[in-house]
mmCIF file of the N, C-alpha and C atoms, coordinates in Angstrom:
data_MODEL
# 
_entry.id   MODEL 
# 
loop_
_atom_site.group_PDB 
_atom_site.id 
_atom_site.type_symbol 
_atom_site.label_atom_id 
_atom_site.label_alt_id 
_atom_site.label_comp_id 
_atom_site.label_asym_id 
_atom_site.label_entity_id 
_atom_site.label_seq_id 
_atom_site.pdbx_PDB_ins_code 
_atom_site.Cartn_x 
_atom_site.Cartn_y 
_atom_site.Cartn_z 
_atom_site.occupancy 
_atom_site.B_iso_or_equiv 
_atom_site.pdbx_formal_charge 
_atom_site.auth_seq_id 
_atom_site.auth_comp_id 
_atom_site.auth_asym_id 
_atom_site.auth_atom_id 
_atom_site.pdbx_PDB_model_num 
ATOM 1   N N  . MET A 1 1  ? -17.194 -7.198  3.910   1.00 0.00 ? 1  MET A N  1 
ATOM 2   C CA . MET A 1 1  ? -16.345 -7.722  3.060   1.00 0.00 ? 1  MET A CA 1 
ATOM 3   C C  . MET A 1 1  ? -15.239 -8.430  3.699   1.00 0.00 ? 1  MET A C  1 
ATOM 4   N N  . THR A 1 2  ? -14.560 -9.178  2.865   1.00 0.00 ? 2  THR A N  1 
ATOM 5   C CA . THR A 1 2  ? -13.317 -9.778  3.470   1.00 0.00 ? 2  THR A CA 1 
ATOM 6   C C  . THR A 1 2  ? -11.978 -9.173  2.792   1.00 0.00 ? 2  THR A C  1 
ATOM 7   N N  . LEU A 1 3  ? -11.147 -9.597  3.329   1.00 0.00 ? 3  LEU A N  1 
ATOM 8   C CA . LEU A 1 3  ? -9.665  -9.035  2.787   1.00 0.00 ? 3  LEU A CA 1 
ATOM 9   C C  . LEU A 1 3  ? -9.258  -10.023 1.808   1.00 0.00 ? 3  LEU A C  1 
ATOM 10  N N  . THR A 1 4  ? -8.974  -9.267  0.393   1.00 0.00 ? 4  THR A N  1 
ATOM 11  C CA . THR A 1 4  ? -8.396  -10.000 -0.787  1.00 0.00 ? 4  THR A CA 1 
ATOM 12  C C  . THR A 1 4  ? -6.714  -10.036 -0.665  1.00 0.00 ? 4  THR A C  1 
ATOM 13  N N  . LEU A 1 5  ? -6.513  -11.417 -0.239  1.00 0.00 ? 5  LEU A N  1 
ATOM 14  C CA . LEU A 1 5  ? -5.145  -11.563 -0.231  1.00 0.00 ? 5  LEU A CA 1 
ATOM 15  C C  . LEU A 1 5  ? -4.357  -12.264 -1.671  1.00 0.00 ? 5  LEU A C  1 
ATOM 16  N N  . ASP A 1 6  ? -5.122  -12.749 -2.524  1.00 0.00 ? 6  ASP A N  1 
ATOM 17  C CA . ASP A 1 6  ? -4.911  -13.405 -3.955  1.00 0.00 ? 6  ASP A CA 1 
ATOM 18  C C  . ASP A 1 6  ? -4.457  -12.225 -4.727  1.00 0.00 ? 6  ASP A C  1 
ATOM 19  N N  . PRO A 1 7  ? -3.575  -12.198 -5.778  1.00 0.00 ? 7  PRO A N  1 
ATOM 20  C CA . PRO A 1 7  ? -3.393  -11.089 -6.655  1.00 0.00 ? 7  PRO A CA 1 
ATOM 21  C C  . PRO A 1 7  ? -4.390  -10.849 -7.250  1.00 0.00 ? 7  PRO A C  1 
ATOM 22  N N  . ASN A 1 8  ? -4.470  -9.309  -7.190  1.00 0.00 ? 8  ASN A N  1 
ATOM 23  C CA . ASN A 1 8  ? -5.535  -8.439  -7.844  1.00 0.00 ? 8  ASN A CA 1 
ATOM 24  C C  . ASN A 1 8  ? -5.502  -7.184  -8.215  1.00 0.00 ? 8  ASN A C  1 
ATOM 25  N N  . ILE A 1 9  ? -4.128  -7.210  -8.751  1.00 0.00 ? 9  ILE A N  1 
ATOM 26  C CA . ILE A 1 9  ? -3.477  -5.928  -9.377  1.00 0.00 ? 9  ILE A CA 1 
ATOM 27  C C  . ILE A 1 9  ? -3.208  -6.132  -10.780 1.00 0.00 ? 9  ILE A C  1 
ATOM 28  N N  . ALA A 1 10 ? -3.995  -5.486  -11.647 1.00 0.00 ? 10 ALA A N  1 
ATOM 29  C CA . ALA A 1 10 ? -3.682  -5.739  -13.052 1.00 0.00 ? 10 ALA A CA 1 
ATOM 30  C C  . ALA A 1 10 ? -2.139  -5.035  -13.550 1.00 0.00 ? 10 ALA A C  1 
ATOM 31  N N  . ASP A 1 11 ? -1.374  -6.059  -14.063 1.00 0.00 ? 11 ASP A N  1 
ATOM 32  C CA . ASP A 1 11 ? 0.025   -5.684  -14.303 1.00 0.00 ? 11 ASP A CA 1 
ATOM 33  C C  . ASP A 1 11 ? 0.626   -5.292  -13.138 1.00 0.00 ? 11 ASP A C  1 
ATOM 34  N N  . PRO A 1 12 ? 1.062   -6.451  -12.157 1.00 0.00 ? 12 PRO A N  1 
ATOM 35  C CA . PRO A 1 12 ? 1.356   -6.012  -10.872 1.00 0.00 ? 12 PRO A CA 1 
ATOM 36  C C  . PRO A 1 12 ? 3.245   -5.416  -10.959 1.00 0.00 ? 12 PRO A C  1 
ATOM 37  N N  . ASP A 1 13 ? 3.574   -5.949  -12.136 1.00 0.00 ? 13 ASP A N  1 
ATOM 38  C CA . ASP A 1 13 ? 5.210   -5.409  -12.292 1.00 0.00 ? 13 ASP A CA 1 
ATOM 39  C C  . ASP A 1 13 ? 5.103   -4.347  -13.010 1.00 0.00 ? 13 ASP A C  1 
ATOM 40  N N  . GLY A 1 14 ? 4.182   -3.778  -13.513 1.00 0.00 ? 14 GLY A N  1 
ATOM 41  C CA . GLY A 1 14 ? 4.132   -2.398  -14.154 1.00 0.00 ? 14 GLY A CA 1 
ATOM 42  C C  . GLY A 1 14 ? 3.658   -1.423  -12.965 1.00 0.00 ? 14 GLY A C  1 
ATOM 43  N N  . PHE A 1 15 ? 2.934   -1.911  -12.002 1.00 0.00 ? 15 PHE A N  1 
ATOM 44  C CA . PHE A 1 15 ? 2.565   -1.168  -11.031 1.00 0.00 ? 15 PHE A CA 1 
ATOM 45  C C  . PHE A 1 15 ? 3.799   -1.091  -9.950  1.00 0.00 ? 15 PHE A C  1 
ATOM 46  N N  . TYR A 1 16 ? 4.376   -2.135  -9.577  1.00 0.00 ? 16 TYR A N  1 
ATOM 47  C CA . TYR A 1 16 ? 5.616   -2.436  -8.867  1.00 0.00 ? 16 TYR A CA 1 
ATOM 48  C C  . TYR A 1 16 ? 6.896   -1.121  -9.303  1.00 0.00 ? 16 TYR A C  1 
ATOM 49  N N  . ASP A 1 17 ? 6.825   -1.283  -10.874 1.00 0.00 ? 17 ASP A N  1 
ATOM 50  C CA . ASP A 1 17 ? 7.971   -0.555  -11.392 1.00 0.00 ? 17 ASP A CA 1 
ATOM 51  C C  . ASP A 1 17 ? 7.475   1.119   -11.021 1.00 0.00 ? 17 ASP A C  1 
ATOM 52  N N  . GLU A 1 18 ? 6.112   1.434   -10.992 1.00 0.00 ? 18 GLU A N  1 
ATOM 53  C CA . GLU A 1 18 ? 5.677   2.805   -10.908 1.00 0.00 ? 18 GLU A CA 1 
ATOM 54  C C  . GLU A 1 18 ? 5.957   2.974   -9.327  1.00 0.00 ? 18 GLU A C  1 
ATOM 55  N N  . LEU A 1 19 ? 5.576   2.120   -8.409  1.00 0.00 ? 19 LEU A N  1 
ATOM 56  C CA . LEU A 1 19 ? 6.255   2.366   -7.109  1.00 0.00 ? 19 LEU A CA 1 
ATOM 57  C C  . LEU A 1 19 ? 7.674   2.505   -6.691  1.00 0.00 ? 19 LEU A C  1 
ATOM 58  N N  . LEU A 1 20 ? 8.549   1.676   -7.549  1.00 0.00 ? 20 LEU A N  1 
ATOM 59  C CA . LEU A 1 20 ? 9.885   2.121   -7.499  1.00 0.00 ? 20 LEU A CA 1 
ATOM 60  C C  . LEU A 1 20 ? 10.147  3.716   -7.634  1.00 0.00 ? 20 LEU A C  1 
ATOM 61  N N  . ARG A 1 21 ? 9.658   3.803   -8.870  1.00 0.00 ? 21 ARG A N  1 
ATOM 62  C CA . ARG A 1 21 ? 9.896   5.231   -9.492  1.00 0.00 ? 21 ARG A CA 1 
ATOM 63  C C  . ARG A 1 21 ? 9.439   6.561   -8.917  1.00 0.00 ? 21 ARG A C  1 
ATOM 64  N N  . ALA A 1 22 ? 8.531   6.211   -7.986  1.00 0.00 ? 22 ALA A N  1 
ATOM 65  C CA . ALA A 1 22 ? 7.925   6.953   -7.264  1.00 0.00 ? 22 ALA A CA 1 
ATOM 66  C C  . ALA A 1 22 ? 9.011   7.343   -5.928  1.00 0.00 ? 22 ALA A C  1 
ATOM 67  N N  . HIS A 1 23 ? 9.688   6.365   -5.700  1.00 0.00 ? 23 HIS A N  1 
ATOM 68  C CA . HIS A 1 23 ? 10.445  6.574   -4.355  1.00 0.00 ? 23 HIS A CA 1 
ATOM 69  C C  . HIS A 1 23 ? 12.079  7.142   -5.024  1.00 0.00 ? 23 HIS A C  1 
ATOM 70  N N  . GLU A 1 24 ? 12.105  7.415   -6.204  1.00 0.00 ? 24 GLU A N  1 
ATOM 71  C CA . GLU A 1 24 ? 13.594  7.829   -7.061  1.00 0.00 ? 24 GLU A CA 1 
ATOM 72  C C  . GLU A 1 24 ? 13.841  9.297   -6.516  1.00 0.00 ? 24 GLU A C  1 
ATOM 73  N N  . GLY A 1 25 ? 14.845  9.483   -6.041  1.00 0.00 ? 25 GLY A N  1 
ATOM 74  C CA . GLY A 1 25 ? 15.484  10.568  -5.742  1.00 0.00 ? 25 GLY A CA 1 
ATOM 75  C C  . GLY A 1 25 ? 14.971  11.025  -4.281  1.00 0.00 ? 25 GLY A C  1 
ATOM 76  N N  . LEU A 1 26 ? 14.427  10.084  -3.504  1.00 0.00 ? 26 LEU A N  1 
ATOM 77  C CA . LEU A 1 26 ? 14.226  10.560  -2.081  1.00 0.00 ? 26 LEU A CA 1 
ATOM 78  C C  . LEU A 1 26 ? 15.113  9.718   -1.108  1.00 0.00 ? 26 LEU A C  1 
ATOM 79  N N  . SER A 1 27 ? 15.122  10.212  -0.139  1.00 0.00 ? 27 SER A N  1 
ATOM 80  C CA . SER A 1 27 ? 15.960  10.012  1.081   1.00 0.00 ? 27 SER A CA 1 
ATOM 81  C C  . SER A 1 27 ? 15.311  8.906   1.674   1.00 0.00 ? 27 SER A C  1 
ATOM 82  N N  . LYS A 1 28 ? 15.982  8.264   2.509   1.00 0.00 ? 28 LYS A N  1 
ATOM 83  C CA . LYS A 1 28 ? 15.555  7.307   3.374   1.00 0.00 ? 28 LYS A CA 1 
ATOM 84  C C  . LYS A 1 28 ? 13.988  7.742   4.207   1.00 0.00 ? 28 LYS A C  1 
ATOM 85  N N  . ASP A 1 29 ? 14.390  8.814   4.874   1.00 0.00 ? 29 ASP A N  1 
ATOM 86  C CA . ASP A 1 29 ? 13.346  9.449   5.660   1.00 0.00 ? 29 ASP A CA 1 
ATOM 87  C C  . ASP A 1 29 ? 12.131  9.973   4.853   1.00 0.00 ? 29 ASP A C  1 
ATOM 88  N N  . GLU A 1 30 ? 12.440  10.035  3.600   1.00 0.00 ? 30 GLU A N  1 
ATOM 89  C CA . GLU A 1 30 ? 11.572  10.786  2.556   1.00 0.00 ? 30 GLU A CA 1 
ATOM 90  C C  . GLU A 1 30 ? 10.918  9.678   1.939   1.00 0.00 ? 30 GLU A C  1 
ATOM 91  N N  . SER A 1 31 ? 11.680  8.636   1.804   1.00 0.00 ? 31 SER A N  1 
ATOM 92  C CA . SER A 1 31 ? 10.700  7.362   1.289   1.00 0.00 ? 31 SER A CA 1 
ATOM 93  C C  . SER A 1 31 ? 9.946   7.015   2.586   1.00 0.00 ? 31 SER A C  1 
ATOM 94  N N  . ASP A 1 32 ? 10.278  6.980   3.659   1.00 0.00 ? 32 ASP A N  1 
ATOM 95  C CA . ASP A 1 32 ? 9.711   6.297   4.595   1.00 0.00 ? 32 ASP A CA 1 
ATOM 96  C C  . ASP A 1 32 ? 7.929   7.355   4.997   1.00 0.00 ? 32 ASP A C  1 
ATOM 97  N N  . ALA A 1 33 ? 8.173   8.189   4.877   1.00 0.00 ? 33 ALA A N  1 
ATOM 98  C CA . ALA A 1 33 ? 7.156   9.409   4.985   1.00 0.00 ? 33 ALA A CA 1 
ATOM 99  C C  . ALA A 1 33 ? 6.291   9.140   3.686   1.00 0.00 ? 33 ALA A C  1 
ATOM 100 N N  . PHE A 1 34 ? 6.590   9.083   2.810   1.00 0.00 ? 34 PHE A N  1 
ATOM 101 C CA . PHE A 1 34 ? 5.999   8.741   1.389   1.00 0.00 ? 34 PHE A CA 1 
ATOM 102 C C  . PHE A 1 34 ? 5.180   7.348   1.671   1.00 0.00 ? 34 PHE A C  1 
ATOM 103 N N  . ASN A 1 35 ? 5.673   6.634   2.059   1.00 0.00 ? 35 ASN A N  1 
ATOM 104 C CA . ASN A 1 35 ? 5.035   5.083   2.384   1.00 0.00 ? 35 ASN A CA 1 
ATOM 105 C C  . ASN A 1 35 ? 3.974   5.296   3.090   1.00 0.00 ? 35 ASN A C  1 
ATOM 106 N N  . ALA A 1 36 ? 4.141   6.076   4.342   1.00 0.00 ? 36 ALA A N  1 
ATOM 107 C CA . ALA A 1 36 ? 3.033   6.229   5.581   1.00 0.00 ? 36 ALA A CA 1 
ATOM 108 C C  . ALA A 1 36 ? 1.927   7.252   4.729   1.00 0.00 ? 36 ALA A C  1 
ATOM 109 N N  . ARG A 1 37 ? 2.339   8.128   4.026   1.00 0.00 ? 37 ARG A N  1 
ATOM 110 C CA . ARG A 1 37 ? 1.265   8.606   3.433   1.00 0.00 ? 37 ARG A CA 1 
ATOM 111 C C  . ARG A 1 37 ? 0.383   7.935   2.390   1.00 0.00 ? 37 ARG A C  1 
ATOM 112 N N  . LEU A 1 38 ? 1.205   7.169   1.715   1.00 0.00 ? 38 LEU A N  1 
ATOM 113 C CA . LEU A 1 38 ? 0.602   6.161   0.717   1.00 0.00 ? 38 LEU A CA 1 
ATOM 114 C C  . LEU A 1 38 ? -0.363  5.114   1.378   1.00 0.00 ? 38 LEU A C  1 
ATOM 115 N N  . ILE A 1 39 ? 0.113   4.574   2.417   1.00 0.00 ? 39 ILE A N  1 
ATOM 116 C CA . ILE A 1 39 ? -0.912  3.930   3.399   1.00 0.00 ? 39 ILE A CA 1 
ATOM 117 C C  . ILE A 1 39 ? -1.923  4.328   3.825   1.00 0.00 ? 39 ILE A C  1 
ATOM 118 N N  . LEU A 1 40 ? -1.770  5.637   4.432   1.00 0.00 ? 40 LEU A N  1 
ATOM 119 C CA . LEU A 1 40 ? -2.997  6.369   5.138   1.00 0.00 ? 40 LEU A CA 1 
ATOM 120 C C  . LEU A 1 40 ? -4.139  6.758   3.864   1.00 0.00 ? 40 LEU A C  1 
ATOM 121 N N  . VAL A 1 41 ? -3.459  7.045   2.582   1.00 0.00 ? 41 VAL A N  1 
ATOM 122 C CA . VAL A 1 41 ? -4.615  7.290   1.560   1.00 0.00 ? 41 VAL A CA 1 
ATOM 123 C C  . VAL A 1 41 ? -5.299  6.017   1.065   1.00 0.00 ? 41 VAL A C  1 
ATOM 124 N N  . LEU A 1 42 ? -4.453  5.239   1.000   1.00 0.00 ? 42 LEU A N  1 
ATOM 125 C CA . LEU A 1 42 ? -5.213  3.707   0.651   1.00 0.00 ? 42 LEU A CA 1 
ATOM 126 C C  . LEU A 1 42 ? -6.371  2.965   1.840   1.00 0.00 ? 42 LEU A C  1 
ATOM 127 N N  . CYS A 1 43 ? -5.630  3.475   3.037   1.00 0.00 ? 43 CYS A N  1 
ATOM 128 C CA . CYS A 1 43 ? -6.625  3.179   4.167   1.00 0.00 ? 43 CYS A CA 1 
ATOM 129 C C  . CYS A 1 43 ? -7.895  3.909   4.085   1.00 0.00 ? 43 CYS A C  1 
ATOM 130 N N  . ASN A 1 44 ? -7.754  5.217   4.009   1.00 0.00 ? 44 ASN A N  1 
ATOM 131 C CA . ASN A 1 44 ? -8.869  5.998   3.943   1.00 0.00 ? 44 ASN A CA 1 
ATOM 132 C C  . ASN A 1 44 ? -10.069 5.809   2.630   1.00 0.00 ? 44 ASN A C  1 
ATOM 133 N N  . HIS A 1 45 ? -9.492  5.229   1.691   1.00 0.00 ? 45 HIS A N  1 
ATOM 134 C CA . HIS A 1 45 ? -10.256 4.697   0.242   1.00 0.00 ? 45 HIS A CA 1 
ATOM 135 C C  . HIS A 1 45 ? -10.758 3.451   0.459   1.00 0.00 ? 45 HIS A C  1 
ATOM 136 N N  . ILE A 1 46 ? -10.254 2.656   1.421   1.00 0.00 ? 46 ILE A N  1 
ATOM 137 C CA . ILE A 1 46 ? -10.902 1.197   1.893   1.00 0.00 ? 46 ILE A CA 1 
ATOM 138 C C  . ILE A 1 46 ? -12.010 1.593   2.841   1.00 0.00 ? 46 ILE A C  1 
ATOM 139 N N  . GLY A 1 47 ? -11.427 2.408   3.860   1.00 0.00 ? 47 GLY A N  1 
ATOM 140 C CA . GLY A 1 47 ? -12.497 2.767   4.780   1.00 0.00 ? 47 GLY A CA 1 
ATOM 141 C C  . GLY A 1 47 ? -13.109 1.839   6.058   1.00 0.00 ? 47 GLY A C  1 
ATOM 142 N N  . ASP A 1 48 ? -13.470 0.523   5.522   1.00 0.00 ? 48 ASP A N  1 
ATOM 143 C CA . ASP A 1 48 ? -13.940 -0.354  6.496   1.00 0.00 ? 48 ASP A CA 1 
ATOM 144 C C  . ASP A 1 48 ? -12.813 -0.699  7.372   1.00 0.00 ? 48 ASP A C  1 
ATOM 145 N N  . ARG A 1 49 ? -13.498 -0.399  8.778   1.00 0.00 ? 49 ARG A N  1 
ATOM 146 C CA . ARG A 1 49 ? -12.230 -0.546  9.993   1.00 0.00 ? 49 ARG A CA 1 
ATOM 147 C C  . ARG A 1 49 ? -11.852 -2.286  9.901   1.00 0.00 ? 49 ARG A C  1 
ATOM 148 N N  . ASP A 1 50 ? -13.028 -3.095  9.677   1.00 0.00 ? 50 ASP A N  1 
ATOM 149 C CA . ASP A 1 50 ? -12.803 -4.587  9.851   1.00 0.00 ? 50 ASP A CA 1 
ATOM 150 C C  . ASP A 1 50 ? -11.888 -5.046  8.703   1.00 0.00 ? 50 ASP A C  1 
ATOM 151 N N  . VAL A 1 51 ? -11.827 -4.407  7.324   1.00 0.00 ? 51 VAL A N  1 
ATOM 152 C CA . VAL A 1 51 ? -10.878 -5.055  6.421   1.00 0.00 ? 51 VAL A CA 1 
ATOM 153 C C  . VAL A 1 51 ? -9.645  -4.254  6.868   1.00 0.00 ? 51 VAL A C  1 
ATOM 154 N N  . LEU A 1 52 ? -9.177  -3.127  7.440   1.00 0.00 ? 52 LEU A N  1 
ATOM 155 C CA . LEU A 1 52 ? -8.382  -2.447  7.713   1.00 0.00 ? 52 LEU A CA 1 
ATOM 156 C C  . LEU A 1 52 ? -7.402  -3.264  8.980   1.00 0.00 ? 52 LEU A C  1 
ATOM 157 N N  . ARG A 1 53 ? -8.258  -3.593  10.008  1.00 0.00 ? 53 ARG A N  1 
ATOM 158 C CA . ARG A 1 53 ? -7.800  -4.693  11.061  1.00 0.00 ? 53 ARG A CA 1 
ATOM 159 C C  . ARG A 1 53 ? -7.335  -5.973  10.638  1.00 0.00 ? 53 ARG A C  1 
ATOM 160 N N  . ALA A 1 54 ? -8.298  -6.619  9.696   1.00 0.00 ? 54 ALA A N  1 
ATOM 161 C CA . ALA A 1 54 ? -7.619  -7.834  8.649   1.00 0.00 ? 54 ALA A CA 1 
ATOM 162 C C  . ALA A 1 54 ? -6.352  -7.676  8.145   1.00 0.00 ? 54 ALA A C  1 
ATOM 163 N N  . ALA A 1 55 ? -5.924  -6.430  7.470   1.00 0.00 ? 55 ALA A N  1 
ATOM 164 C CA . ALA A 1 55 ? -4.835  -6.069  7.073   1.00 0.00 ? 55 ALA A CA 1 
ATOM 165 C C  . ALA A 1 55 ? -3.816  -5.958  7.367   1.00 0.00 ? 55 ALA A C  1 
ATOM 166 N N  . LEU A 1 56 ? -4.095  -5.352  8.899   1.00 0.00 ? 56 LEU A N  1 
ATOM 167 C CA . LEU A 1 56 ? -2.804  -5.552  10.008  1.00 0.00 ? 56 LEU A CA 1 
ATOM 168 C C  . LEU A 1 56 ? -2.365  -6.474  10.472  1.00 0.00 ? 56 LEU A C  1 
ATOM 169 N N  . GLU A 1 57 ? -3.583  -7.838  10.776  1.00 0.00 ? 57 GLU A N  1 
ATOM 170 C CA . GLU A 1 57 ? -3.104  -8.792  11.058  1.00 0.00 ? 57 GLU A CA 1 
ATOM 171 C C  . GLU A 1 57 ? -2.355  -9.565  9.971   1.00 0.00 ? 57 GLU A C  1 
ATOM 172 N N  . ALA A 1 58 ? -2.771  -9.252  8.499   1.00 0.00 ? 58 ALA A N  1 
ATOM 173 C CA . ALA A 1 58 ? -2.289  -10.099 7.497   1.00 0.00 ? 58 ALA A CA 1 
ATOM 174 C C  . ALA A 1 58 ? -0.784  -9.687  7.300   1.00 0.00 ? 58 ALA A C  1 
ATOM 175 N N  . ALA A 1 59 ? -0.255  -8.184  7.792   1.00 0.00 ? 59 ALA A N  1 
ATOM 176 C CA . ALA A 1 59 ? 1.004   -8.084  7.633   1.00 0.00 ? 59 ALA A CA 1 
ATOM 177 C C  . ALA A 1 59 ? 1.700   -8.163  8.625   1.00 0.00 ? 59 ALA A C  1 
ATOM 178 N N  . LYS A 1 60 ? 1.009   -8.779  9.807   1.00 0.00 ? 60 LYS A N  1 
ATOM 179 C CA . LYS A 1 60 ? 2.240   -9.114  10.738  1.00 0.00 ? 60 LYS A CA 1 
ATOM 180 C C  . LYS A 1 60 ? 2.922   -10.198 10.571  1.00 0.00 ? 60 LYS A C  1 
# 
């Protein structure tokens, strides 16, 4: 499996709005912790270490 870097989210603007709303009312520390948990949940869902490694490189 290769890492998908092209747009792949249905209604990306709607998702971005949901993501922003999920952070409403959170302090900076709470928001950072939320992001960390979200990353770990999504990494667990992906599960493929090669894909995760590629994502780490792409994010650099």
